[in-house]
C-alpha positions in Angstrom: 8.7 -1.1 27.0 8.3 -0.1 23.3 10.3 2.8 22.1 8.4 4.9 19.6 10.4 5.5 16.4 11.6 9.1 15.7 9.6 9.7 12.6 7.9 12.9 13.6 4.3 14.0 13.8 1.6 13.2 11.3 1.7 15.9 8.6 -0.5 15.8 5.5 0.5 17.6 2.4 -1.5 15.9 -0.3 -1.7 18.9 -2.6 -1.8 17.9 -6.3 -1.8 21.5 -7.5 1.1 23.2 -9.1 2.9 20.1 -10.2 3.2 18.4 -13.5 1.2 15.1 -13.3 4.4 13.2 -14.1 6.2 14.7 -11.1 3.6 13.7 -8.4 4.5 11.1 -5.9 2.6 8.3 -4.1 3.0 7.5 -0.4 2.4 3.8 0.2 1.6 2.9 3.8 1.8 -0.7 4.8 1.4 -2.2 8.3 2.4 -5.9 8.5 2.0 -8.4 11.3 4.1 -11.5 10.8 3.0 -11.7 7.2 5.3 -13.8 5.0 3.7 -12.2 2.0 4.9 -8.7 2.7 7.9 -9.0 0.4 5.7 -10.2 -2.5 3.4 -7.2 -1.9 6.2 -4.7 -2.0 7.8 -6.4 -5.1 4.4 -6.4 -6.9 3.8 -2.7 -6.2 7.3 -1.7 -7.2 7.8 -4.0 -10.2 4.4 -3.3 -11.7 4.5 0.5 -11.3 4.9 2.7 -14.4 6.8 5.4 -12.5 8.9 3.5 -10.0 10.8 6.7 -9.0 7.5 8.3 -7.9 6.8 5.7 -5.1 7.6 6.1 -1.4 7.1 3.1 0.8 6.4 3.5 4.6 6.4 0.1 6.1 5.9 -1.1 9.7 6.8 -4.8 10.1 5.8 -6.5 13.3 7.6 -9.8 13.3 10.4 -11.9 14.7 13.8 -10.7 13.7 14.2 -13.6 11.3 10.8 -12.9 9.7 11.5 -9.3 8.6 12.0 -9.5 4.8 14.9 -7.9 3.0 13.5 -4.9 1.1 16.9 -3.6 -0.1 15.7 -3.7 -3.7 13.8 -0.5 -3.0 16.1 2.5 -3.3 16.9 3.9 0.1 15.4 7.3 -0.6 12.1 5.7 -1.5 11.5 3.7 1.7 11.1 4.0 5.4 11.2 0.6 7.0 10.4 0.3 10.7 10.8 -3.1 12.4 9.2 -4.1 15.7 9.3 -7.4 17.5 5.8 -8.9 17.1 5.6 -9.4 20.9 5.7 -5.6 21.4 3.0 -4.8 18.9 0.1 -2.6 20.1 -2.2 -3.7 17.2 -3.0 -2.9 13.6 -4.2 0.7 14.1 -1.0 1.5 16.1 1.1 0.1 13.2 -1.0 1.9 10.6 -0.6 5.2 12.4 3.2 4.8 12.6 3.4 3.9 8.9 1.2 6.9 8.0 3.5 9.6 9.5 5.2 12.4 7.7 3.4 12.3 4.4 4.8 14.8 2.0 3.8 13.0 -1.3 0.9 14.0 -3.5 -1.1 10.8 -3.1 -1.7 8.6 -0.1 -2.2 4.9 -0.6 -2.8 2.5 2.3 -2.7 -1.2 1.5 -2.7 -4.6 3.2 0.6 -6.5 3.4 -0.8 -9.2 1.2 -1.8 -7.4 -2.0 -1.1 -7.7 -5.7 -1.0 -5.0 -8.4 -1.9 -4.7 -12.0 0.6 -3.5 -14.6 1.0 0.3 -14.4 -1.3 0.5 -11.4 0.2 3.9 -10.3 -0.7 5.5 -13.5 -4.2 4.0 -13.6 -5.0 5.0 -10.0 -3.8 8.6 -10.3 -5.4 9.2 -13.7 -8.7 7.9 -12.5 -8.4 9.9 -9.3 -7.8 13.1 -11.3 -10.7 12.4 -13.7 -13.0 11.9 -10.7 -11.9 15.2 -9.1 -12.6 17.0 -12.4 -16.1 15.4 -12.6 -17.1 15.8 -8.9 -15.2 19.1 -8.5 -14.0 18.2 -5.0 -11.5 16.0 -3.3 -12.5 12.4 -3.1 -11.4 9.1 -1.4 -11.3 5.8 -3.1 -11.9 2.7 -1.1 -12.3 -0.9 -2.2 -11.9 -4.6 -1.3 -9.3 -5.9 -3.7 -9.7 -9.1 -5.7 -8.6 -12.2 -3.9 -5.7 -14.5 -4.8 -4.2 -17.7 -3.4 -0.5 -18.5 -3.4 1.2 -21.9 -3.3 4.0 -21.2 -0.9 6.0 -24.2 -2.2 6.0 -23.2 -5.9 5.2 -19.5 -5.6 2.4 -19.9 -8.1 -0.4 -17.5 -7.7 -4.1 -17.7 -8.8 -6.2 -14.6 -8.9 -10.0 -14.5 -8.5 -12.6 -12.2 -9.8 -15.4 -11.1 -7.5 -17.8 -14.1 -7.3 -15.2 -16.7 -8.5 -13.8 -17.4 -5.0 -15.9 -19.3 -2.4 -15.1 -16.5 0.2 -16.6 -13.7 -1.9 -20.2 -12.8 -2.3 -21.0 -11.1 -5.6 -23.4 -8.3 -5.4 -25.4 -7.0 -8.3 -27.0 -3.6 -8.3 -30.5 -3.0 -9.9 -30.5 0.0 -12.1 -33.9 1.5 -11.4 
């Protein structure tokens, strides 16, 4: 029988009003199922952020005890790391719901456990989000399919693909009529 972690009810407080832009925080929700790339994803997000102190990671790892990565490089006050044995998993949506509880940050960011980030990604995303709100004059949601990459697990070398460059991607072009 799985014991639900004591992390409280879902509470959304995504207000971006009444705060200096440089004080606003980002809640990063990650659900991982036996993904050896989880550590590289978290390192990429943390190392490439402009404002590292503004990040809060909420991670649910569903893996064997020996497969849960060491994420101690993230300051304790900036991470909630919940570990489940993979055999007790109730699925991706279940893990995503757990990792999305108790949001008190200004921005919510849900990512896959095998993602990479550009330099200063946090600043780029929040600035573009705020520009979009000013333009559209309402709250918005960004969604996208990230660019692909491949990783040589022996050397750690990574190759990044643009849309259309990878055989698994279909590039779409929009007619401007």
